[in-house]
Each structure stands twice: as structure tokens, then as C-alpha cells.
BABA-746017 format. One record per residue (C-alpha): residue number from 0; residue in three letters; x, y, z. Coordinates in pm, 1 decimal. Example, Ala and Ser with C-alpha at 12.3 -4.5 7.8 and 13.67 -1.06 7.14 Angstrom:
<atoms>
ATOM   n res     east    north       up
ATOM   0 ALA   1230.0   -450.0    780.0
ATOM   1 SER   1367.0   -106.0    714.0
</atoms>
This chain:
<atoms>
ATOM   n res     east    north       up
ATOM   0 MET  -2088.2    588.8    124.0
ATOM   1 PRO  -1947.7    890.0    -63.6
ATOM   2 GLU  -1571.7    867.5   -104.8
ATOM   3 LEU  -1305.4   1127.2   -177.2
ATOM   4 PRO  -1412.6   1205.6   -538.0
ATOM   5 GLU  -1778.4   1240.5   -438.0
ATOM   6 VAL  -1691.5   1463.1   -141.2
ATOM   7 GLU  -1468.7   1675.2   -364.5
ATOM   8 THR  -1757.3   1708.5   -609.0
ATOM   9 VAL  -1993.9   1815.8   -330.1
ATOM  10 VAL  -1743.3   2069.9   -194.6
ATOM  11 ARG  -1678.7   2229.6   -534.4
ATOM  12 THR  -2048.1   2238.0   -620.0
ATOM  13 LEU  -2134.8   2400.4   -287.6
ATOM  14 GLU  -1861.1   2655.0   -348.6
ATOM  15 LYS  -2040.2   2760.5   -666.4
ATOM  16 ARG  -2381.5   2764.6   -503.3
ATOM  17 ILE  -2333.6   2925.5   -159.9
ATOM  18 ASP  -1998.5   3108.0   -171.0
ATOM  19 ASN  -2019.6   3436.7     26.4
ATOM  20 ARG  -2372.5   3359.5    146.6
ATOM  21 ILE  -2449.8   3473.2    501.9
ATOM  22 ILE  -2623.1   3249.6    756.9
ATOM  23 ASN  -2924.6   3423.3    912.0
ATOM  24 LYS  -3042.2   3132.3   1121.4
ATOM  25 VAL  -2968.2   2764.1   1188.6
ATOM  26 GLU  -3219.0   2500.3   1294.8
ATOM  27 VAL  -3087.8   2167.6   1426.4
ATOM  28 ARG  -3363.9   1907.5   1427.4
ATOM  29 TRP  -3148.5   1608.4   1523.1
ATOM  30 PRO  -2900.6   1724.0   1790.6
ATOM  31 LYS  -2684.8   1408.2   1775.0
ATOM  32 ILE  -2553.1   1516.2   1435.8
ATOM  33 ILE  -2366.9   1801.1   1610.8
ATOM  34 ASP  -2067.4   1630.3   1764.9
ATOM  35 ASN  -1835.2   1860.1   1959.9
ATOM  36 VAL  -2061.5   2143.3   2078.0
ATOM  37 SER  -2418.4   2167.3   2201.6
ATOM  38 LYS  -2714.8   2227.7   1974.2
ATOM  39 GLN  -2761.2   2572.5   2127.5
ATOM  40 VAL  -2398.7   2678.3   2082.3
ATOM  41 PHE  -2401.9   2551.1   1723.7
ATOM  42 GLU  -2717.6   2740.6   1630.8
ATOM  43 GLU  -2621.0   3064.7   1805.1
ATOM  44 SER  -2257.8   3072.7   1689.7
ATOM  45 LEU  -2340.5   3045.0   1320.4
ATOM  46 VAL  -2575.9   3344.5   1303.8
ATOM  47 ASN  -2431.5   3615.9   1075.8
ATOM  48 GLN  -2142.3   3389.8    969.1
ATOM  49 GLN  -2045.6   3408.5    600.7
ATOM  50 PHE  -1924.6   3115.8    384.3
ATOM  51 LEU  -1575.4   3222.5    275.5
ATOM  52 SER  -1386.1   2906.5    181.8
ATOM  53 PHE  -1457.0   2546.2     83.3
ATOM  54 ASP  -1215.1   2259.7    129.4
ATOM  55 ARG  -1187.1   1885.3    183.6
ATOM  56 ARG   -971.2   1658.7    398.6
ATOM  57 GLY  -1016.8   1288.3    331.1
ATOM  58 LYS  -1395.9   1244.7    331.9
ATOM  59 PHE  -1455.6   1553.2    547.4
ATOM  60 LEU  -1598.9   1879.5    410.7
ATOM  61 ILE  -1442.6   2194.5    558.1
ATOM  62 PHE  -1624.8   2528.3    539.6
ATOM  63 GLY  -1435.5   2840.5    639.1
ATOM  64 LEU  -1668.8   3100.3    791.2
ATOM  65 THR  -1614.2   3450.5    923.6
ATOM  66 ASP  -1514.8   3346.0   1276.7
ATOM  67 TYR  -1555.7   2968.9   1269.9
ATOM  68 VAL  -1479.3   2656.5   1070.8
ATOM  69 LEU  -1759.6   2409.6   1006.9
ATOM  70 VAL  -1645.5   2050.3    946.6
ATOM  71 ALA  -1892.4   1791.3    816.2
ATOM  72 HIS  -1881.5   1419.7    739.3
ATOM  73 LEU  -2156.3   1273.4    519.0
ATOM  74 ARG  -2104.0    916.6    647.2
ATOM  75 MET  -2330.8    664.6    472.5
ATOM  76 GLU  -2598.4    877.6    307.0
ATOM  77 GLY  -2564.8   1238.7    417.3
ATOM  78 LYS  -2652.4   1493.1    147.3
ATOM  79 PHE  -2662.3   1869.5    111.1
ATOM  80 TYR  -2946.4   2035.2    -79.0
ATOM  81 VAL  -2953.1   2398.6   -186.9
ATOM  82 TYR  -3310.3   2533.6   -202.8
ATOM  83 PRO  -3482.1   2867.6   -254.5
ATOM  84 GLU  -3635.5   3035.5     50.0
ATOM  85 HIS  -3927.5   2872.2    232.3
ATOM  86 ALA  -3855.7   2530.9     82.3
ATOM  87 GLU  -4053.7   2232.2    198.0
ATOM  88 THR  -3866.8   1994.3    428.1
ATOM  89 ASP  -3907.4   1626.1    498.0
ATOM  90 LYS  -3840.0   1417.5    806.6
ATOM  91 HIS  -3481.9   1352.0    696.6
ATOM  92 SER  -3377.0   1718.3    685.6
ATOM  93 HIS  -3189.9   1736.1   1017.2
ATOM  94 VAL  -2995.8   2063.8    991.3
ATOM  95 ILE  -3124.1   2369.1    803.6
ATOM  96 PHE  -2914.4   2676.3    732.1
ATOM  97 TYR  -3134.6   2977.6    646.8
ATOM  98 LEU  -2918.9   3199.1    425.7
ATOM  99 ASP  -2948.7   3559.2    313.0
ATOM 100 LYS  -3050.5   3405.7    -17.0
ATOM 101 GLY  -3198.8   3056.9    -17.1
ATOM 102 GLU  -3150.8   2765.4    221.5
ATOM 103 LEU  -2899.1   2485.8    273.5
ATOM 104 HIS  -3042.3   2158.6    405.4
ATOM 105 PHE  -2848.2   1863.3    541.7
ATOM 106 ASN  -3048.6   1549.3    472.8
ATOM 107 ASP  -2954.2   1210.4    618.3
ATOM 108 VAL  -3185.3    908.6    615.1
ATOM 109 ARG  -2968.4    705.3    853.2
ATOM 110 LYS  -2867.4    996.9   1076.7
ATOM 111 PHE  -2501.4    885.2   1071.9
ATOM 112 GLY  -2365.6   1217.0    941.4
ATOM 113 ARG  -2174.4   1444.1   1177.2
ATOM 114 MET  -2089.5   1815.7   1204.4
ATOM 115 TYR  -1818.6   1984.5   1410.7
ATOM 116 LEU  -1778.8   2353.3   1488.4
ATOM 117 TYR  -1439.5   2511.0   1567.2
ATOM 118 LYS  -1328.5   2865.3   1628.7
ATOM 119 LYS  -1081.8   2990.7   1368.7
ATOM 120 GLY   -731.4   2885.5   1465.5
ATOM 121 GLU   -861.1   2604.7   1685.7
ATOM 122 HIS   -727.5   2252.5   1630.0
ATOM 123 PHE   -963.4   2028.7   1428.7
ATOM 124 THR   -980.6   1724.6   1655.5
ATOM 125 ALA  -1219.3   1547.9   1415.8
ATOM 126 LEU   -931.4   1514.7   1166.5
ATOM 127 ASP   -669.8   1387.7   1412.7
ATOM 128 LYS   -672.8   1028.4   1295.0
ATOM 129 LEU   -657.3   1100.5    923.1
ATOM 130 GLY   -352.4    986.2    729.8
ATOM 131 TYR   -193.2   1161.9    435.6
ATOM 132 GLU   -391.8   1276.1    135.1
ATOM 133 PRO   -332.2   1053.9   -173.8
ATOM 134 TRP   -131.6   1332.1   -341.5
ATOM 135 ASP     82.4   1414.4    -38.6
ATOM 136 GLU    454.5   1377.2   -118.0
ATOM 137 ARG    502.2   1208.1    219.6
ATOM 138 LEU    285.5    920.0    100.9
ATOM 139 THR    559.7    684.0    -16.2
ATOM 140 ALA    599.1    309.5    -62.4
ATOM 141 GLU    835.2    301.9    236.2
ATOM 142 TYR    581.8    477.1    458.3
ATOM 143 LEU    302.8    235.9    361.8
ATOM 144 LYS    524.5    -71.8    395.6
ATOM 145 ASN    629.2     33.5    745.8
ATOM 146 TYR    272.0    124.6    838.5
ATOM 147 CYS    153.7   -226.3    750.7
ATOM 148 LYS    447.0   -411.8    904.5
ATOM 149 GLY    320.6   -699.1   1115.1
ATOM 150 LYS    -45.4   -642.4   1024.4
ATOM 151 SER   -242.1   -939.9    895.0
ATOM 152 LEU   -523.6   -726.7    754.6
ATOM 153 ALA   -610.1   -789.8    388.9
ATOM 154 ILE   -491.2   -520.8    147.9
ATOM 155 LYS   -850.3   -441.5     49.2
ATOM 156 SER   -935.4   -371.1    414.6
ATOM 157 GLN   -611.5   -185.0    474.2
ATOM 158 LEU   -690.2     57.2    193.5
ATOM 159 LEU  -1005.0    152.8    385.6
ATOM 160 ASP   -799.0    254.4    690.5
ATOM 161 GLN   -833.9    634.9    690.1
ATOM 162 SER   -540.2    670.5    928.5
ATOM 163 MET   -307.5    513.9    669.0
ATOM 164 PHE   -409.8    754.9    396.8
ATOM 165 ALA   -737.3    934.8    365.3
ATOM 166 GLY  -1024.5    926.7    122.2
ATOM 167 ILE  -1054.4    570.4    -11.3
ATOM 168 GLY  -1377.8    380.5     46.6
ATOM 169 ASN  -1508.3     41.1    -57.6
ATOM 170 ILE  -1574.0    121.1   -423.9
ATOM 171 TYR  -1234.4    264.4   -505.2
ATOM 172 ALA  -1051.5      5.7   -293.9
ATOM 173 ASN  -1201.5   -263.1   -518.3
ATOM 174 GLU  -1098.4    -74.4   -830.2
ATOM 175 ILE   -743.9     -8.9   -705.4
ATOM 176 CYS   -687.0   -375.9   -619.9
ATOM 177 PHE   -799.2   -471.6   -968.7
ATOM 178 ASP   -593.0   -201.4  -1137.0
ATOM 179 VAL   -268.1   -323.8   -975.0
ATOM 180 ARG   -370.5   -689.4  -1022.1
ATOM 181 ILE   -353.3   -789.0   -658.3
ATOM 182 ASN   -581.4  -1028.4   -475.3
ATOM 183 PRO   -795.1   -824.6   -231.4
ATOM 184 GLU   -721.5  -1073.4     48.6
ATOM 185 HIS   -343.2  -1057.8     12.9
ATOM 186 PRO   -199.4   -953.6    353.4
ATOM 187 ALA    -98.8   -587.7    349.4
ATOM 188 CYS    222.1   -667.4    538.1
ATOM 189 TYR    340.1   -886.9    248.4
ATOM 190 ILE    311.1   -635.1    -30.3
ATOM 191 PRO    649.2   -545.9   -184.5
ATOM 192 LEU    766.4   -187.5   -206.8
ATOM 193 ASN    740.0   -190.3   -586.4
ATOM 194 LYS    374.0   -290.1   -557.9
ATOM 195 TRP    310.9    -12.0   -305.0
ATOM 196 ASP    449.9    229.1   -565.2
ATOM 197 GLU    192.2     91.2   -809.1
ATOM 198 ILE    -86.6    124.7   -551.3
ATOM 199 ILE     -1.6    491.0   -489.7
ATOM 200 ALA      8.2    566.3   -863.1
ATOM 201 SER   -316.1    375.3   -922.4
ATOM 202 THR   -493.6    548.4   -634.8
ATOM 203 ARG   -402.1    891.1   -768.4
ATOM 204 LYS   -499.2    801.5  -1123.7
ATOM 205 ILE   -836.9    647.6  -1034.1
ATOM 206 LEU   -934.4    923.9   -791.7
ATOM 207 GLU   -833.1   1196.9  -1037.3
ATOM 208 GLU  -1041.1   1035.6  -1311.9
ATOM 209 ALA  -1336.2    996.0  -1075.0
ATOM 210 ILE  -1316.3   1361.8   -966.9
ATOM 211 LYS  -1318.5   1472.4  -1331.2
ATOM 212 ALA  -1624.9   1254.7  -1390.8
ATOM 213 GLY  -1805.1   1383.5  -1082.2
ATOM 214 GLY  -1754.3   1075.2   -869.7
ATOM 215 THR  -1942.2    747.1   -867.6
ATOM 216 THR  -2316.0    727.1   -810.4
ATOM 217 ILE  -2379.0    396.9   -634.9
ATOM 218 ARG  -2712.4    295.2   -480.1
ATOM 219 SER  -2877.0    589.7   -305.2
ATOM 220 TYR  -2588.9    834.8   -300.5
ATOM 221 THR  -2578.8   1134.5   -533.9
ATOM 222 SER  -2417.6   1472.4   -493.2
ATOM 223 SER  -2770.9   1610.5   -452.0
ATOM 224 LEU  -2664.4   1934.6   -613.6
ATOM 225 GLY  -2742.1   1873.6   -975.8
ATOM 226 VAL  -2423.1   1673.1  -1036.8
ATOM 227 THR  -2449.5   1308.4  -1137.0
ATOM 228 GLY  -2144.4   1087.4  -1101.0
ATOM 229 LEU  -2030.9    939.8  -1429.9
ATOM 230 PHE  -1728.7    740.9  -1311.7
ATOM 231 GLN  -1956.9    441.4  -1261.9
ATOM 232 GLN  -1928.6    395.2  -1637.4
ATOM 233 GLU  -1552.3    338.6  -1595.9
ATOM 234 LEU  -1567.6     73.6  -1321.4
ATOM 235 TYR  -1392.4   -256.4  -1393.0
ATOM 236 VAL  -1516.1   -474.5  -1105.5
ATOM 237 GLN  -1741.9   -282.9   -865.5
ATOM 238 SER  -2105.7   -400.1   -888.7
ATOM 239 ARG  -2021.7   -620.2  -1190.8
ATOM 240 GLU  -2075.6   -959.5  -1029.3
ATOM 241 LYS  -2132.8  -1237.2  -1287.9
ATOM 242 GLU  -2034.0  -1007.1  -1573.1
ATOM 243 GLU  -1729.7  -1064.1  -1793.8
ATOM 244 CYS  -1399.8   -909.3  -1692.9
ATOM 245 LEU  -1323.1   -628.8  -1935.8
ATOM 246 VAL   -959.2   -744.1  -1951.2
ATOM 247 CYS   -953.9  -1125.7  -1957.0
ATOM 248 HIS  -1325.7  -1213.3  -2000.2
ATOM 249 ASP  -1337.0  -1433.9  -1690.1
ATOM 250 ILE  -1645.1  -1382.8  -1472.4
ATOM 251 ILE  -1632.4  -1115.9  -1200.0
ATOM 252 ARG  -1706.9  -1255.1   -855.8
ATOM 253 LYS  -1817.2  -1108.0   -526.1
ATOM 254 LYS  -1719.6  -1210.6   -175.3
ATOM 255 PHE  -1698.9  -1044.1    163.1
ATOM 256 VAL  -1360.6   -938.0    298.6
ATOM 257 ASN  -1385.0   -836.2    664.2
ATOM 258 GLY  -1755.9   -779.7    613.1
ATOM 259 ARG  -1723.8   -553.6    308.6
ATOM 260 GLY  -1860.0   -650.6    -32.2
ATOM 261 THR  -1560.8   -712.8   -256.5
ATOM 262 TYR  -1567.1   -751.1   -634.5
ATOM 263 TYR  -1268.6   -907.7   -812.1
ATOM 264 CYS  -1155.7  -1102.8  -1115.5
ATOM 265 PRO  -1034.4  -1454.5  -1020.0
ATOM 266 SER   -790.1  -1457.6  -1313.9
ATOM 267 CYS   -648.7  -1104.5  -1313.4
ATOM 268 GLN   -627.0  -1105.5   -932.7
ATOM 269 LYS   -528.4  -1463.8   -872.8
ATOM 270 GLU   -344.6  -1520.0   -544.5
ATOM 271 LYS      1.8  -1662.3   -610.5
ATOM 272 ALA    288.6  -1797.8   -405.6
ATOM 273 LEU    451.1  -1560.2   -163.1
ATOM 274 PHE    776.1  -1432.0   -312.2
ATOM 275 VAL   1021.6  -1463.0    -21.8
ATOM 276 ALA   1385.3  -1349.7    -16.0
ATOM 277 VAL   1642.7  -1481.1    231.4
ATOM 278 THR   1962.0  -1286.2    292.3
ATOM 279 GLY   2234.0  -1219.4    547.9
ATOM 280 ASN   2594.3  -1110.5    575.8
ATOM 281 ILE   2886.0  -1350.5    538.0
ATOM 282 GLY   2881.1  -1630.0    794.2
ATOM 283 SER   2525.7  -1551.5    906.1
ATOM 284 GLY   2391.4  -1889.8    799.7
ATOM 285 LYS   2158.9  -1769.7    523.5
ATOM 286 SER   2247.9  -2062.9    295.5
ATOM 287 THR   2186.8  -2308.6    577.1
ATOM 288 ALA   1852.8  -2142.9    650.1
ATOM 289 SER   1755.6  -2158.7    282.3
ATOM 290 GLN   1847.3  -2526.9    269.1
ATOM 291 MET   1631.8  -2591.0    575.2
ATOM 292 MET   1335.4  -2428.3    400.7
ATOM 293 LYS   1396.7  -2652.1    101.9
ATOM 294 GLU   1391.3  -2955.8    330.4
ATOM 295 LEU   1057.9  -2832.7    464.7
ATOM 296 GLY    919.0  -2866.7    112.6
ATOM 297 TYR    941.0  -2510.6    -18.3
ATOM 298 PRO   1091.1  -2447.5   -363.9
ATOM 299 VAL   1425.4  -2268.8   -318.4
ATOM 300 ILE   1659.5  -2104.7   -567.0
ATOM 301 SER   2003.8  -1962.3   -487.8
ATOM 302 CYS   2123.8  -1653.6   -677.4
ATOM 303 ASP   2485.9  -1761.9   -623.0
ATOM 304 GLU   2414.1  -2098.0   -784.7
ATOM 305 VAL   2229.0  -1929.6  -1070.0
ATOM 306 ASN   2525.1  -1697.8  -1122.0
ATOM 307 ALA   2764.8  -1993.8  -1134.1
ATOM 308 GLU   2550.6  -2166.9  -1395.6
ATOM 309 LEU   2518.0  -1854.0  -1603.7
ATOM 310 LEU   2895.6  -1811.4  -1617.5
ATOM 311 LYS   2918.6  -2152.9  -1782.4
ATOM 312 LYS   2701.4  -2038.4  -2073.0
ATOM 313 ASN   2855.8  -1894.7  -2387.9
ATOM 314 SER   2576.3  -1638.3  -2417.5
ATOM 315 THR   2673.4  -1494.9  -2077.7
ATOM 316 LYS   3043.1  -1503.1  -2160.4
ATOM 317 GLU   2976.6  -1320.0  -2487.2
ATOM 318 SER   2792.8  -1042.7  -2304.3
ATOM 319 LEU   3075.7  -1006.9  -2052.4
ATOM 320 ALA   3342.6  -1023.1  -2324.7
ATOM 321 GLU   3183.4   -716.2  -2484.6
ATOM 322 ILE   3209.6   -529.4  -2154.4
ATOM 323 PHE   3571.9   -637.0  -2094.5
ATOM 324 LYS   3659.0   -599.5  -2463.7
ATOM 325 CYS   3841.0   -930.1  -2458.3
ATOM 326 ASP   3823.1  -1277.0  -2609.4
ATOM 327 ILE   3543.3  -1501.4  -2476.0
ATOM 328 THR   3795.9  -1770.4  -2377.7
ATOM 329 LYS   3934.3  -1544.8  -2102.8
ATOM 330 ILE   3602.3  -1519.1  -1917.8
ATOM 331 ASN   3604.8  -1705.8  -1586.9
ATOM 332 LYS   3545.5  -1619.5  -1219.6
ATOM 333 ALA   3908.5  -1535.2  -1144.3
ATOM 334 PHE   3937.1  -1304.8  -1448.4
ATOM 335 ILE   3610.2  -1128.2  -1366.2
ATOM 336 ARG   3699.8  -1084.1   -998.7
ATOM 337 LYS   4041.0   -937.9  -1081.5
ATOM 338 ILE   3906.5   -672.9  -1319.4
ATOM 339 ILE   3590.7   -564.1  -1140.5
ATOM 340 TYR   3779.6   -491.0   -820.6
ATOM 341 SER   4021.5   -266.1  -1010.1
ATOM 342 ASP   3769.5    -70.0  -1219.7
ATOM 343 GLU   3450.5     61.3  -1059.1
ATOM 344 ASN   3284.6    147.5  -1392.5
ATOM 345 ILE   3338.0   -199.6  -1534.3
ATOM 346 LYS   3223.3   -351.2  -1206.6
ATOM 347 ARG   2895.6   -160.1  -1236.9
ATOM 348 GLU   2843.0   -275.8  -1596.5
ATOM 349 VAL   2917.1   -637.7  -1507.8
ATOM 350 GLU   2680.8   -631.7  -1211.5
ATOM 351 GLU   2401.4   -478.8  -1420.4
ATOM 352 CYS   2451.1   -746.8  -1684.6
ATOM 353 LEU   2467.8  -1041.7  -1444.0
ATOM 354 HIS   2193.6   -916.5  -1212.7
ATOM 355 ALA   1952.0   -882.4  -1505.1
ATOM 356 LEU   2030.5  -1237.4  -1619.2
ATOM 357 ILE   1999.4  -1374.8  -1265.6
ATOM 358 TRP   1668.5  -1198.8  -1212.8
ATOM 359 ASN   1527.5  -1348.3  -1533.3
ATOM 360 GLU   1610.7  -1695.5  -1402.4
ATOM 361 VAL   1456.8  -1616.6  -1063.7
ATOM 362 VAL   1134.1  -1501.1  -1230.5
ATOM 363 LYS   1121.0  -1816.4  -1443.5
ATOM 364 PHE   1166.2  -2028.2  -1131.1
ATOM 365 TYR    890.1  -1839.6   -951.4
ATOM 366 LYS    644.7  -1876.2  -1239.7
ATOM 367 ASN    708.8  -2249.8  -1246.0
ATOM 368 HIS    615.0  -2269.7   -876.1
ATOM 369 GLU    359.6  -1991.6   -834.4
ATOM 370 SER     91.6  -2239.2   -730.6
ATOM 371 GLU    296.6  -2322.9   -418.3
ATOM 372 SER    238.2  -2145.0    -87.4
ATOM 373 ALA    579.3  -1973.5   -104.1
ATOM 374 VAL    888.1  -1955.4   -325.2
ATOM 375 ILE   1220.3  -1892.1   -152.0
ATOM 376 VAL   1505.2  -1699.1   -316.3
ATOM 377 GLU   1846.6  -1677.1   -150.0
ATOM 378 VAL   1987.5  -1334.2   -238.6
ATOM 379 PRO   2327.2  -1240.5    -85.9
ATOM 380 LEU   2307.6   -876.9   -203.4
ATOM 381 LEU   1936.1   -831.1   -147.8
ATOM 382 PHE   1956.0   -480.6     -3.7
ATOM 383 GLU   2265.5   -365.0   -188.8
ATOM 384 THR   2093.4   -427.9   -524.3
ATOM 385 ASP   1754.1   -289.0   -412.1
ATOM 386 TRP   1597.8   -624.8   -496.3
ATOM 387 TYR   1430.1   -615.9   -156.2
ATOM 388 ARG   1171.5   -384.8   -316.0
ATOM 389 ARG   1051.7   -670.5   -537.6
ATOM 390 PHE    973.0   -935.4   -277.3
ATOM 391 ASP    658.1   -989.5    -71.3
ATOM 392 CYS    865.7  -1077.4    232.7
ATOM 393 ASN   1234.5  -1025.0    313.0
ATOM 394 ILE   1395.6  -1256.1    569.6
ATOM 395 LEU   1726.4  -1155.2    725.4
ATOM 396 VAL   1948.9  -1410.6    898.0
ATOM 397 THR   2180.2  -1246.1   1150.7
ATOM 398 ALA   2454.7  -1364.7   1383.8
ATOM 399 GLU   2675.7  -1207.2   1647.0
ATOM 400 LYS   3035.6  -1139.3   1544.1
ATOM 401 GLU   3190.0  -1410.1   1759.9
ATOM 402 ALA   2953.6  -1669.4   1614.5
ATOM 403 VAL   3044.4  -1553.5   1263.2
ATOM 404 PHE   3419.6  -1565.2   1330.3
ATOM 405 LYS   3395.0  -1921.2   1459.1
ATOM 406 ARG   3170.8  -2028.1   1171.0
ATOM 407 LEU   3404.7  -1885.5    906.2
ATOM 408 ALA   3710.1  -2038.0   1070.2
ATOM 409 ASP   3547.6  -2382.1   1088.5
ATOM 410 SER   3389.3  -2383.5    740.0
ATOM 411 ARG   3639.7  -2182.5    535.2
ATOM 412 GLY   3953.6  -2172.0    741.9
ATOM 413 MET   3928.5  -1792.5    742.9
ATOM 414 CYS   4127.3  -1600.2   1001.3
ATOM 415 ARG   3966.0  -1333.8   1218.0
ATOM 416 GLN   4148.4  -1045.7   1047.4
ATOM 417 GLU   4033.1  -1151.9    701.1
ATOM 418 ALA   3676.9  -1195.6    824.5
ATOM 419 GLU   3678.5   -850.2    985.4
ATOM 420 ILE   3786.7   -686.2    656.6
ATOM 421 ILE   3501.0   -852.7    467.5
ATOM 422 MET   3248.1   -769.1    737.4
ATOM 423 ALA   3359.3   -404.8    743.9
ATOM 424 ASN   3273.8   -372.3    372.6
ATOM 425 GLN   2921.4   -510.6    412.0
ATOM 426 MET   2603.3   -322.4    492.4
ATOM 427 SER   2548.5   -341.0    867.3
ATOM 428 ASP   2287.5   -571.7   1015.0
ATOM 429 ASP   2122.3   -270.6   1180.3
ATOM 430 LYS   2045.6   -114.2    841.3
ATOM 431 LYS   1927.1   -445.2    700.2
ATOM 432 ILE   1702.1   -509.7    998.9
ATOM 433 GLN   1518.2   -183.7    928.4
ATOM 434 LEU   1442.7   -304.3    575.2
ATOM 435 SER   1348.8   -662.0    669.0
ATOM 436 ASP   1011.4   -814.3    741.8
ATOM 437 VAL   1143.4  -1107.4    944.5
ATOM 438 VAL   1472.6  -1146.1   1133.5
ATOM 439 ILE   1612.2  -1487.8   1227.4
ATOM 440 LYS   1893.3  -1483.9   1485.1
ATOM 441 ASN   2152.5  -1756.5   1437.1
ATOM 442 ASN   2376.5  -1738.9   1743.6
ATOM 443 SER   2335.7  -2089.1   1876.9
ATOM 444 THR   2317.6  -2443.1   1743.6
ATOM 445 VAL   2202.8  -2576.9   1408.2
ATOM 446 SER   1907.8  -2732.3   1587.0
ATOM 447 LYS   1802.1  -2395.3   1725.5
ATOM 448 LEU   1836.5  -2237.8   1381.0
ATOM 449 SER   1621.5  -2511.7   1233.0
ATOM 450 GLN   1347.4  -2442.5   1486.1
ATOM 451 SER   1362.7  -2068.6   1418.5
ATOM 452 VAL   1354.2  -2118.9   1041.4
ATOM 453 GLU   1059.6  -2357.1   1054.1
ATOM 454 LYS    860.9  -2123.7   1280.2
ATOM 455 ALA    939.6  -1818.4   1067.2
ATOM 456 ILE    849.0  -1961.9    728.5
ATOM 457 ASN    543.3  -2148.9    856.7
ATOM 458 ASP    416.2  -1834.0   1028.9
ATOM 459 ILE    461.7  -1637.8    706.4
ATOM 460 VAL    271.2  -1893.5    500.6
ATOM 461 LYS      1.6  -1927.3    766.1
ATOM 462 PHE    -26.8  -1547.0    775.2
ATOM 463 ASN    -78.4  -1544.4    400.3
ATOM 464 SER   -329.0  -1829.3    403.0
ATOM 465 LYS   -531.7  -1684.1    687.8
ATOM 466 GLU   -899.3  -1650.1    597.1
ATOM 467 GLN  -1000.2  -1285.5    581.7
ATOM 468 LEU  -1373.0  -1350.2    544.8
</atoms>
């Protein structure tokens, strides 16, 4: 099926070939191709109409005429041919436009193509379900993450959803997944924001390169207008089953994902452990929840514990001593806390230093356990540091205020007033909920929390392991 670059190539080629031509007559030989008006209305309305503009939306071709707009979708194998007058036709020429100079034929072996006719100014209902164009500024990582929230569909299949964003078909979906090094069966709902940024950038890059090359000629599709797609020479995985990967030299494989032929490299696109973050405000029970996941057999690392270990190392103390401009022997938690809360600039420098060191340890831990089903990272400041953009799944543990007050009083001897001051300086649960993939409410007993934690993490892993074939 022609995809965005091929359709763009067809539109621009037609613009060169039939711009300003006038339609003298139209003959519809297969009425079902005309979707929203009758065969008679279609044929009669287009007489004396002139081709004035040529555009594309997703995989749709849009022709602006004198009084109407003609919208066409090529579907699987629809093609336009420009011929001189009195050209011979075959049984697959289903719509013929007789022009003031030459003829335009719509040829479709499978008869899946469709045409729509609208009066100028009329709403194009055929385009209602289309998402943003790949270059639309509204197409952001946040938009895509929210769009896929709760959907188990594989990323390869999700990229084919024209209502998410328009123009990508099977060929380019395969190439995009390879370009960003993601397994085509990875659930779309568990793709981190940073990876969505990569997908957007990759989509734009690949489609732009394909447009410049005239698209990709695969199987029976060509532009049919004297333009041969050359982007097929740049493909990394599509139609390269049993050939060596051009990056790692492993063998390209083919499988079916939701019924669509999918080419991928098993090494470059290896599925790894889900990268899961657990967070929550003070007294929410995030540490307890993380510990419960550890008891369930999942590898867990705590950023607070990593931070404590780092502060014992001379290398860390040396880095902080440079920031504080003091002797290394003075570096300890109390000293750091006292200074950072009195100087915002130093606080920022310290956080940047420590967060970078902590993240390096987290990445090392993940790589050591990437063959597991999931790796859990407890991150107290997940949203405040923007680390939530890096994880496949963000779990938020929440609790009602009264439950938090009681918990802090029992575990830390903290009075209500002190707890309220700390809570007032934290990001609200409402904001965090909007950024989270999973929310665990901890307002009852430890036993209830344990049940909620087990269900949440097992559902996430099961979601990820779900067969997409």
C-alpha cells in the first residue's frame, strides 16, 4: 500500500502533469469507488471543473477544483495514469477523466480505492478520523503517550493507527521501529516519553528522506507517473528477511504482528526488561510498595539508598567539595543539607551532580538485570527531576492526608504541623496522577497494599509479555 511519501510523490507529479487542466467528461466504470455521492452526481458535477490545487492529508490526495474538492485514497493498489487522448483502457481502469488535453485514468486491480466529492467550503468527512501530520507541532511525546495510555497494542501496530498520526504504513513502521531500536511488539502504552521524542524525530527523518527519493516501490505499487521510488535502496529491515543486519550483522527476521508482516533485527531490537519507576509523596508508602515488589522477585533499586552510598565515596565528596569550595572532610549529609537550603544556586549544582551519579548507578543496575521481566526503581523525586520521561512505566503510590499523618506519626514521630509543612512543599498528587501510568492507593492496611502492589506489577508484566501475534 502506498504510504505518505508515495502519496506525496503522486500528488506532486500530478501537479506537474495536469495542473490547470479542465475536465470535459468523467466516466465511472465501477460505481463503488465513489463513496459519498452517486455515480451520476459525481460525473455531472465534475464537467467543466479545472484542476487548481494539489495537496495531501495523511494518505489522501486532495484536488482543489473550480467549485469542488476531489479527495482520493489509493488504498492497496490504486494508481493514476496520465495518457494522451483516446488512450486504450483495460478492465482495471475504473474512473476516467477526459481532459481538455489528454486523459487521467484511475486504475485499481483490487477495487479498494475510494473517491469523495465535496463542494468548496464543505467539511471533508473522509478525513475526520485522521490524526496530526508527522510535522505538526501539536504532535508531541506527551500527546502520543496520553493517546496510548492503557492500550495493549504493540508499538508497530500503533504506528499504523491513522487517527494517532497520519501517513505511516507497514513499510515505514518497520523502519521507524528499527531506527529507534525498539522491539516492534513492545506495548505502546509502555514507551517512555524520551522514546516517543525519538519516534517523532525518526518518523520525520525517514519520511523526509523517502519523499526526496520518490518513495518506496514495493511489490506492485509504483507512482505510475514516470517516477520510480528509490528509497527501497535505503531500507534497513523491510523485505530483508534472512539478510545480515546492516548495523550488527545479525540475521533479519520476519514475523507477523497483529497480522502484518514485520521485519526486525533480533539484536538491535531485542526486548528488554520493563523499566519501572515507583514514586509517591512523603508517607505514601512508596518504599513499602517497592519492598513488596522485591519480595515478589523483581530486582529493585532505591535512589535514596544509592545516594547514601555515593556520599560515602571520596570521588563523590571531591565533586561536591569543588561545588562548595571547601575541604573534603566537611562533606556529610548535615553539611550538605544546611548549605543547599540556604543557597538556591548551589542546591541546583549539587542536585545536578548527585542526580547524574545516581542515574549512572541506576542504569548499571538495569543493564545487569535487563533479561528480567521488569526492573523496579524507587525514585522519590521522579516528577520533580523529569526522570519520569525515561521510564517505560511510572507507578505512583498515593494516600489520603489522614492516613499519611498517622503513618508519619507512628513511623517517625512527626507531628501534624511538621508533616503539613513538608506536604505543602511537594508536588500535589493530582499533578503526579496526570503523569503516571499506574496509581496505587494506600489508604488501608498493609495487607491491602500488598494485594494492590502484586496486582499492579503483575498486570504490567503480563501486559508486556502478552503475545501480539
